[in-house]
C-alpha positions as CSV (number, residue, x, y, z in Angstrom):
1,M,-2.4,-20.2,-16.4
2,S,1.1,-19.4,-15.0
3,R,1.5,-17.7,-11.4
4,P,3.0,-14.2,-11.8
5,D,5.8,-12.4,-10.0
6,I,3.9,-10.1,-8.5
7,S,0.4,-9.1,-7.5
8,V,-0.3,-5.5,-7.3
9,V,-3.2,-4.7,-5.1
10,L,-4.9,-1.3,-4.4
11,L,-8.0,-0.6,-2.0
12,T,-10.2,2.4,-3.0
13,W,-12.8,4.8,-0.8
14,N,-14.4,8.1,-1.9
15,R,-10.8,9.4,-3.1
16,A,-11.7,9.7,-7.0
17,P,-9.2,12.8,-7.1
18,F,-6.1,11.0,-5.7
19,L,-7.4,8.2,-7.7
20,E,-7.4,9.3,-11.2
21,I,-3.8,10.6,-10.7
22,C,-2.6,7.3,-8.8
23,L,-3.7,4.7,-10.9
24,K,-2.0,6.7,-14.0
25,E,1.2,7.2,-12.7
26,M,1.1,3.8,-11.2
27,F,0.4,2.1,-14.6
28,A,3.0,4.3,-16.0
29,A,5.8,3.2,-13.7
30,F,5.5,-0.4,-14.1
31,S,8.6,-2.4,-15.6
32,P,7.9,-4.2,-19.1
33,N,9.8,-7.1,-17.5
34,V,7.5,-7.9,-14.7
35,E,4.9,-10.8,-14.9
36,R,2.3,-9.1,-12.9
37,E,-1.5,-8.7,-12.4
38,V,-3.5,-5.7,-10.5
39,I,-6.5,-6.0,-8.4
40,L,-8.2,-2.7,-7.8
41,K,-11.1,-3.0,-5.1
42,D,-13.9,-0.4,-4.6
43,N,-14.6,-0.5,-0.8
44,C,-18.7,1.3,-1.9
45,S,-17.5,4.4,-2.9
46,S,-20.0,7.1,-3.7
47,D,-18.2,9.7,-5.5
48,A,-16.6,9.0,-9.2
49,T,-14.5,6.0,-8.4
50,P,-16.1,3.9,-10.5
51,E,-16.1,5.3,-13.5
52,I,-12.6,5.8,-13.0
53,L,-11.9,1.9,-12.3
54,N,-13.7,1.3,-15.5
55,R,-10.9,2.8,-17.3
56,Y,-8.8,0.1,-16.1
57,A,-11.3,-3.1,-15.9
58,A,-10.6,-4.0,-19.6
59,L,-7.1,-3.9,-19.5
60,P,-5.1,-7.2,-19.6
61,N,-4.5,-8.8,-16.2
62,V,-6.5,-6.0,-14.4
63,R,-9.4,-7.2,-12.0
64,V,-11.8,-4.7,-10.5
65,V,-13.4,-6.0,-7.3
66,R,-16.9,-4.2,-6.0
67,N,-17.7,-4.3,-2.0
68,R,-21.5,-3.7,-1.6
69,K,-20.6,-2.2,1.5
70,N,-17.5,-0.5,3.4
71,L,-16.0,-3.2,4.6
72,R,-13.1,-0.6,5.8
73,L,-9.4,-2.0,6.1
74,N,-10.9,-5.6,6.8
75,A,-11.3,-5.0,3.4
76,Y,-7.9,-5.8,2.8
77,K,-8.2,-9.4,3.6
78,R,-10.7,-10.6,0.9
79,L,-8.1,-8.4,-1.7
80,F,-4.6,-10.1,-0.4
81,S,-6.7,-13.5,-0.9
82,L,-7.2,-12.8,-4.3
83,A,-3.6,-12.3,-5.1
84,R,-2.0,-15.3,-6.8
85,G,1.1,-13.8,-7.2
86,R,4.9,-15.0,-5.7
87,F,4.9,-11.5,-4.3
88,V,1.8,-8.8,-3.2
89,V,2.6,-4.9,-3.3
90,E,-0.3,-3.2,-1.8
91,V,-0.8,0.6,-3.2
92,D,-2.6,3.2,-1.4
93,D,-4.9,5.4,-3.6
94,D,-2.9,8.6,-2.2
95,I,0.1,7.8,-4.0
96,L,0.8,10.6,-6.8
97,R,4.2,9.4,-8.1
98,F,6.3,6.6,-8.7
99,P,9.3,5.5,-9.0
100,Q,10.0,3.8,-12.4
101,G,10.3,0.3,-12.4
102,F,9.2,0.1,-8.4
103,D,7.2,-3.4,-9.0
104,K,10.6,-4.7,-10.4
105,T,12.7,-3.1,-7.7
106,F,10.8,-5.0,-4.8
107,L,11.3,-7.9,-6.9
108,D,15.5,-7.3,-7.0
109,Y,15.3,-6.2,-3.2
110,F,14.0,-9.2,-1.7
111,A,16.5,-11.4,-3.7
112,A,19.4,-9.5,-2.4
113,Y,17.4,-9.3,1.0
114,P,16.0,-12.6,1.5
115,D,15.7,-12.0,6.0
116,Y,13.2,-9.9,5.1
117,G,9.4,-10.2,5.2
118,Y,8.3,-6.7,4.8
119,L,9.6,-3.9,2.4
120,A,8.5,-0.8,1.3
121,L,9.4,2.4,-0.6
122,N,10.9,5.6,0.6
123,V,8.7,8.6,0.6
124,V,9.1,12.3,0.1
125,Q,8.8,14.5,3.0
126,D,8.6,17.7,2.4
127,E,6.5,21.1,4.0
128,K,3.6,19.5,2.3
129,T,3.8,16.1,3.6
130,N,6.1,13.5,5.8
131,G,5.0,11.2,4.1
132,A,4.0,9.0,7.3
133,K,7.3,7.7,7.6
134,P,8.4,7.8,11.3
135,D,11.3,9.8,12.7
136,P,14.9,9.0,11.1
137,S,15.9,7.5,14.7
138,C,13.8,4.6,14.1
139,Y,16.0,3.1,11.7
140,T,19.3,2.0,10.9
141,I,21.1,1.3,7.2
142,D,21.7,-2.2,5.8
143,E,23.7,-1.8,2.5
144,R,24.3,-4.9,0.4
145,A,26.2,-4.6,-2.8
146,G,24.8,-1.1,-3.4
147,K,21.3,-1.6,-2.6
148,I,20.3,-0.1,0.9
149,V,17.5,-1.0,3.6
150,E,16.6,1.7,6.0
151,E,15.6,-1.3,8.6
152,G,12.7,-0.4,10.9
153,P,9.0,0.7,10.6
154,V,7.1,-0.1,7.2
155,G,4.0,1.7,6.2
156,G,1.8,0.2,3.9
157,W,1.5,3.2,1.2
158,C,3.6,0.8,-1.3
159,S,4.5,-2.4,0.4
160,A,5.3,-5.8,-0.1
161,F,5.0,-8.8,1.2
162,R,5.5,-13.1,0.2
163,R,2.2,-14.2,-0.7
164,V,3.3,-17.7,0.8
165,H,3.0,-15.8,4.2
166,Y,0.3,-14.5,4.2
167,R,-1.5,-17.7,3.1
168,I,0.2,-19.4,6.8
169,V,-1.4,-16.9,8.9
170,S,-4.6,-15.9,7.0
171,P,-6.4,-18.3,9.0
172,L,-5.5,-16.1,12.1
173,L,-6.0,-12.8,10.2
174,A,-9.6,-13.7,9.6
175,F,-10.6,-13.7,13.9
176,M,-9.0,-10.4,14.1
177,S,-10.1,-6.8,12.8
178,F,-8.3,-4.8,11.1
179,S,-8.9,-0.8,12.1
180,M,-7.4,2.5,12.1
181,A,-5.9,2.0,15.5
182,R,-5.0,-1.9,14.4
183,P,-4.0,-1.1,10.4
184,E,-3.5,-4.0,8.2
185,D,0.5,-2.9,7.4
186,G,1.2,-2.7,11.4
187,V,-0.2,-6.4,11.9
188,L,1.0,-7.4,8.7
189,S,5.0,-6.2,9.7
190,G,4.3,-7.4,13.4
191,I,3.8,-10.7,12.0
192,M,6.8,-10.9,9.5
193,R,8.7,-10.2,12.8
194,K,7.2,-12.0,15.5
195,I,6.0,-15.6,13.9
196,F,8.5,-15.7,10.8
197,R,11.6,-14.0,12.1
198,K,12.0,-11.5,9.2
199,R,12.7,-8.0,9.4
200,T,11.3,-5.0,8.1
201,G,12.6,-1.7,6.0
202,I,12.5,1.1,3.9
203,I,14.0,0.6,0.3
204,K,16.0,4.1,0.5
205,N,16.7,5.7,-3.0
206,A,13.3,4.0,-4.5
207,V,11.0,7.0,-3.4
208,C,7.2,7.6,-4.2
209,L,5.1,10.6,-2.7
210,H,2.5,9.7,-0.2
211,A,0.5,12.6,-0.3
212,V,-0.8,12.5,3.2
213,G,-1.8,15.2,5.7
214,P,-4.4,17.6,5.4
215,E,-2.0,20.0,3.2
216,Y,-3.0,17.6,-0.3
217,A,-6.5,16.9,1.3
218,R,-7.1,20.5,0.9
219,E,-5.9,20.9,-2.2
220,F,-7.6,17.7,-4.2
221,G,-10.9,18.7,-1.9
222,L,-10.9,15.4,0.6
223,M,-11.0,17.6,4.1
224,K,-14.5,16.1,5.0
225,R,-13.5,12.6,3.5
226,E,-10.3,12.4,5.8
227,K,-11.7,13.7,8.7
228,D,-15.1,11.4,8.4
229,K,-12.0,8.5,8.2
230,Y,-10.7,9.3,11.5
231,L,-13.6,10.2,13.5
232,A,-14.9,6.2,12.2
233,G,-11.7,5.4,13.3
234,S,-12.2,7.0,16.9
235,M,-9.0,9.2,16.1
236,P,-10.4,12.9,17.3
237,E,-6.7,14.5,17.4
238,M,-5.8,13.3,14.0
239,A,-9.7,14.0,12.7
240,A,-8.7,18.0,14.4
241,K,-6.1,18.4,11.9
242,F,-8.5,18.4,9.0
243,E,-10.9,21.2,9.8
C-alpha cells in the first residue's frame, strides 16, 4: 500500500452540531490532486456524533476510530500514531469553513518553506470570534515567491507537521500528559522549535473559520459543553465566559 501525501486527522467529542458542518465543508474543500487518508476519532461522545461519523465510514481512505472512554487531549497521541502520510494535518471539529484545496496548500507551503516544521491556516477574526489567534504583534512576515507566512505562534485549529518528526519524538510524548494547560499543539510547536530547530507560522492567505468562543457556542447550543471542557481543564476563568 502506497504512503499517502497527507493524513487528515480529527478528534471529536460531543460537538455534533459543529462536526456535521465541519466534515461536510472539509470533504468539499479537499483537492482532487492529493493522495490522502482521513482518520476520524470519536472521544467517547454521548450525542449524535457516532451517527454523523457513520455517514463517512464507508468512504474510500476514511477510517473511523472510537474510544471506549474519553481520553481528553491525550487521545491525540494514538490518533497521530495511526497516520501514515508524509504530513499530518490536524483539524479541529469546530472549523466550519475551509479554503478550497487546503490540503494541497499545506504541501505547497512546506515545499516552499522547508525550514518550517509546523504551519497552520489563518483564521477569520470578526465580531463573533478571534479564531484563537494571538495578537498580530506576535508575528513577523516571511514572504517567498508570492507566498506569505506569518512567522510566530501556531494553533492546532487546522495545522500540519511532518510525520517523521512526530515519530522521532513519540517515545518522549508517551511519558507526557496533554491537557488544556499543555495542549498537543503547543507541545508539538515547541518541539519543532527546540528539538528540530524548525520555525512555526501561519499561512496568511489561506483562511478558515475557527468557530471558537461563546458566540458560536451559544448559536449551536454548546455552551454547557464548552464550559465543562474548561472546568475539566482547571480553567475557571475561561469557563466563566460560557455562562
